[in-house]
C-alpha positions in Angstrom: 111.8 117.5 75.3 109.5 114.6 74.4 105.8 115.1 73.6 104.6 113.3 76.7 106.5 115.5 79.0 105.4 118.7 77.2 101.8 117.5 77.4 102.1 116.8 81.1 103.6 120.3 81.7 100.7 121.9 79.8 98.2 120.0 81.8 99.8 121.2 85.0 99.8 124.7 83.7 96.1 124.4 82.9 95.4 123.1 86.4 97.2 126.0 88.0 95.3 128.4 85.9 92.0 126.8 86.9 92.9 127.2 90.6 93.3 130.9 90.0 89.9 131.1 88.2 87.5 129.4 90.6 88.3 126.1 88.9 87.2 127.2 85.5 89.1 127.7 82.2 87.8 129.0 78.9 88.0 127.1 75.6 90.3 129.9 74.3 92.7 129.3 77.2 92.8 125.6 76.6 93.5 126.1 72.9 96.2 128.7 73.4 98.1 126.6 76.0 98.2 123.5 73.9 98.8 125.4 70.7 102.2 126.1 72.2 103.1 122.4 71.7 101.4 122.1 68.3 98.1 120.5 69.3 95.2 121.7 67.2 91.7 122.3 68.6 90.4 119.1 66.9 92.9 117.1 68.9 92.0 118.3 72.4 89.4 115.7 73.3 91.8 113.9 75.8 92.4 117.3 77.5 88.6 118.0 77.9 88.1 114.5 79.2 90.9 115.1 81.8 89.3 118.4 82.9 85.9 116.8 83.3 87.5 114.0 85.4 89.2 116.6 87.6 85.9 118.6 87.9 87.4 121.6 86.1 84.8 123.5 84.3 85.2 124.7 80.7 83.4 128.0 80.2 81.3 127.6 83.3 81.8 126.0 86.7 81.0 122.3 87.2 78.1 121.5 89.5 80.1 119.8 92.2 77.1 118.7 94.2 76.4 116.1 91.5 79.5 114.3 92.7 78.6 114.1 96.4 77.5 110.9 98.1 74.5 110.8 100.4 76.9 110.7 103.3 78.6 113.8 102.1 75.3 115.6 101.6 74.1 114.7 105.1 77.3 116.0 106.6 77.1 119.2 104.7 73.6 119.8 105.7 74.6 119.7 109.4 77.8 121.6 108.7 76.1 124.5 107.0 73.7 124.8 109.9 76.7 125.4 112.1 78.2 128.0 109.6 74.9 129.9 109.6 75.8 131.0 113.2 78.9 132.9 111.9 78.6 136.6 111.2 78.6 137.9 107.7 81.2 140.5 106.7 81.2 143.1 104.0 84.1 143.2 101.4 85.5 146.2 103.2 85.5 144.4 106.6 87.1 141.3 105.1 89.9 143.5 103.6 90.5 145.1 107.0 90.7 141.7 108.7 93.1 140.4 106.1 95.5 143.4 106.6 95.2 143.1 110.4 95.8 139.3 110.2 98.9 140.0 108.1 100.2 142.2 111.0 99.8 139.3 113.4 96.7 140.3 115.3 95.2 137.1 116.7 91.6 138.3 116.8 91.7 139.2 113.1 93.3 135.9 112.3 90.3 134.1 113.9 88.0 136.3 111.8 89.9 135.3 108.7 89.5 131.7 109.5 85.7 132.2 109.9 85.6 134.0 106.5 87.4 131.1 104.8 85.3 128.3 106.2 82.6 128.3 103.4 85.3 128.5 100.7 87.1 125.5 102.2 83.9 123.5 101.6 83.9 124.5 97.9 87.5 123.5 97.6 86.9 120.1 99.3 84.1 119.3 96.8 86.8 119.4 94.1 88.4 116.3 95.5 85.3 114.1 96.1 85.3 110.7 94.5 88.9 110.0 95.3 88.4 107.5 98.2 88.3 110.0 101.0 85.4 111.5 103.0 84.4 115.1 102.3 84.4 115.7 106.1 88.0 114.7 106.3 89.0 116.9 103.4 87.2 119.9 105.0 89.0 119.1 108.3 92.4 119.1 106.5 91.6 122.4 104.8 90.5 124.0 108.1 93.7 122.9 109.8 95.8 124.3 107.0 94.0 127.7 107.1 94.3 127.8 110.9 98.0 127.4 110.6 98.3 129.6 107.5 96.8 132.7 109.1 99.8 132.9 111.3 102.1 133.0 108.2 100.7 135.9 106.2 103.3 138.5 107.0 105.2 138.0 103.8 102.3 139.0 101.6 102.2 142.5 100.1 98.5 143.2 100.2 95.3 142.0 101.9 93.9 141.0 98.5 96.5 138.2 98.4 95.3 136.6 101.6 92.3 134.5 100.3 94.3 133.1 97.5 97.3 132.2 99.7 95.1 130.5 102.2 93.1 128.7 99.5 96.4 127.4 98.0 97.5 126.1 101.5 94.1 124.4 102.0 94.2 122.7 98.6 97.7 121.6 99.0 96.8 120.0 102.4 93.8 118.2 100.8 96.0 116.9 98.0 98.6 115.7 100.4 96.0 113.9 102.5 94.5 112.2 99.4 98.0 111.1 98.4 98.8 109.7 101.9 95.4 107.9 102.1 95.9 106.5 98.6 99.3 105.0 99.6 97.8 103.5 102.8 95.0 101.9 100.7 97.6 100.4 98.4 99.5 99.0 101.3 96.3 97.6 102.8 95.4 96.0 99.5 98.9 94.4 99.2 98.5 93.0 102.7 95.0 91.7 101.9 96.3 90.1 98.7 99.1 88.3 100.5 96.8 87.0 103.3 94.2 85.9 100.8 96.7 84.0 98.7 98.1 82.1 101.7 94.6 81.4 103.0 93.5 80.0 99.7 96.5 77.7 99.4 96.1 76.6 103.0 92.4 75.9 102.5 93.1 73.7 99.5 95.8 71.7 101.2 93.8 71.4 104.4 90.9 69.9 102.4 93.2 67.3 101.0 94.7 66.5 104.4 91.3 66.6 106.2 92.8 68.8 108.9 94.6 72.1 109.5 98.1 72.2 108.0 101.3 73.5 109.5 103.4 76.3 108.1 106.1 73.8 107.1 103.6 71.6 105.4 102.2 74.4 103.4 105.6 75.7 102.4 106.6 72.2 101.3 103.4 71.6 99.2 103.1 75.1 97.6 105.3 77.7 96.0 105.1 79.9 99.1 108.1 80.3 101.4 107.8 79.7 105.1 108.6 83.3 105.7 105.8 84.5 103.4 103.4 82.2 105.2 104.5 83.4 108.6 104.2 87.0 107.4 100.7 86.4 106.2 99.7 84.7 109.5 101.1 87.7 111.4 99.4 90.2 109.2 96.1 88.5 109.6 96.5 88.4 113.4 96.8 84.7 113.4 93.3 84.3 111.9 94.0 82.1 108.8 91.7 79.2 109.8 93.3 76.4 108.0 96.8 76.9 109.4 97.9 75.4 112.6 99.9 78.1 114.5 102.2 76.8 117.1 102.2 78.6 120.4 105.5 80.4 121.1 
């Protein structure tokens, strides 16, 4: 196995460990994991940089509120006001609801969802700064938990419920970030294509002193007629310097 793959595997191992420990790992744990592939403590700076970027604390939790935008803070202020209306439960009551939810009791499943709501906020904070709104992340987490409480029957004890639901919520948030990231990339590609055609069309139109046709632009540039037509279509026919024939 090459060093890069080994390093990536240990990073993933560290991430999974952090998930189990309230998003915190110890220096000793970091050193022990990477000692397995021959990395000495003095060579772990890239690992600590990665952990910091992923908001994983080393020795103590990261202050996630430092990463929030004003929009996120305003949303949370209103959201926490709503959560204040929910009842508080003792650890014993929570355990009872977990066990009852595992047995499929709908009322207990609703209680478990309520219990998890504040935790979902903390999970969502871990993913801020990745081009998605905190509100959307919380929504994805809430949906995952709402679905997850109906699938707890396979667990062996009530103590496993919070961890199982947290894992479902975090997986949903990560999937949402991935989907949104792919959509942004597609949008950027579309924008690049449209801008390139618009720029070429503007330059040629200035030399002609009028709008240009698609065929003229294709003949005078390195762009194909198909690429120009695609750009016109993607822009909604709003490239000003191209004369679009009515169909």
